[in-house]
C-alpha positions as CSV (number, residue, x, y, z in Angstrom):
1,M,-29.9,59.4,-67.7
2,I,-26.6,61.2,-67.3
3,D,-26.3,61.5,-71.1
4,D,-29.6,63.4,-71.2
5,L,-28.4,65.7,-68.4
6,I,-25.2,66.5,-70.3
7,D,-27.1,67.0,-73.5
8,N,-29.3,69.5,-71.7
9,M,-26.3,71.3,-70.2
10,N,-24.7,71.5,-73.7
11,H,-27.9,72.9,-75.1
12,C,-27.9,75.6,-72.4
13,L,-24.2,76.4,-73.1
14,L,-25.1,76.8,-76.8
15,M,-27.9,79.2,-75.9
16,L,-25.5,81.3,-73.7
17,R,-22.9,81.4,-76.5
18,E,-25.5,82.6,-79.0
19,K,-26.9,85.1,-76.5
20,Y,-23.5,86.7,-75.8
21,G,-22.0,86.2,-79.3
22,V,-19.2,83.9,-78.3
23,Q,-17.7,82.2,-81.3
24,A,-16.1,79.3,-79.5
25,T,-17.2,75.7,-80.0
26,G,-17.1,73.3,-77.2
27,C,-19.1,70.9,-75.1
28,L,-19.3,69.0,-71.9
29,E,-18.3,65.4,-72.1
30,L,-17.9,62.5,-69.8
31,P,-14.2,61.5,-69.4
32,D,-13.0,58.6,-71.5
33,D,-11.0,56.9,-68.8
34,K,-12.3,55.8,-65.5
35,K,-9.5,57.4,-63.5
36,T,-11.1,60.9,-63.4
37,S,-14.5,61.6,-62.2
38,G,-17.1,64.2,-63.2
39,V,-17.6,66.0,-66.4
40,K,-15.0,67.9,-68.5
41,Y,-15.4,70.8,-70.8
42,V,-13.7,70.2,-74.2
43,L,-12.9,73.1,-76.5
44,R,-12.7,72.1,-80.2
45,K,-10.3,73.9,-82.4
46,G,-10.3,72.4,-85.9
47,N,-9.3,68.7,-85.5
48,E,-7.7,69.4,-82.2
49,T,-9.3,68.8,-78.8
50,I,-8.3,70.9,-75.8
51,N,-9.4,70.0,-72.3
52,L,-10.0,73.0,-70.1
53,L,-9.5,73.3,-66.4
54,P,-7.6,69.9,-66.0
55,W,-6.5,70.9,-62.5
56,R,-10.0,70.6,-61.2
57,V,-10.2,66.8,-61.8
58,E,-6.6,65.7,-61.6
59,R,-5.8,64.4,-58.1
60,R,-2.2,65.7,-58.0
61,F,-3.4,69.3,-58.5
62,I,-6.1,68.9,-55.9
63,E,-3.6,67.6,-53.4
64,L,-1.1,70.4,-54.2
65,R,-4.0,72.9,-53.6
66,N,-4.7,71.2,-50.2
67,L,-1.1,71.4,-49.2
68,L,-1.1,75.1,-49.8
69,Q,-4.4,75.8,-48.1
70,N,-3.5,73.7,-45.1
71,R,-0.2,75.6,-44.9
72,T,1.8,72.4,-45.1
73,L,3.9,74.2,-47.7
74,E,4.5,77.9,-47.4
75,D,6.0,80.7,-49.4
76,L,5.9,79.0,-52.8
């Protein structure tokens, strides 16, 4: 079921790239490891895979953001 949803979202991303003439190739994928949750966007460049927006799913970055928003840390 989740695979069908991701396939549909990837199809919609492809249609948007075609509509706006974006030459990038990439897709949404489920994470390989079980430590992260959610879906990641992977940009493919040749044989290389680049994960985009890793700070949105990595706990250490989420907690750092919370420290700044709660004003536990100031003037960074």
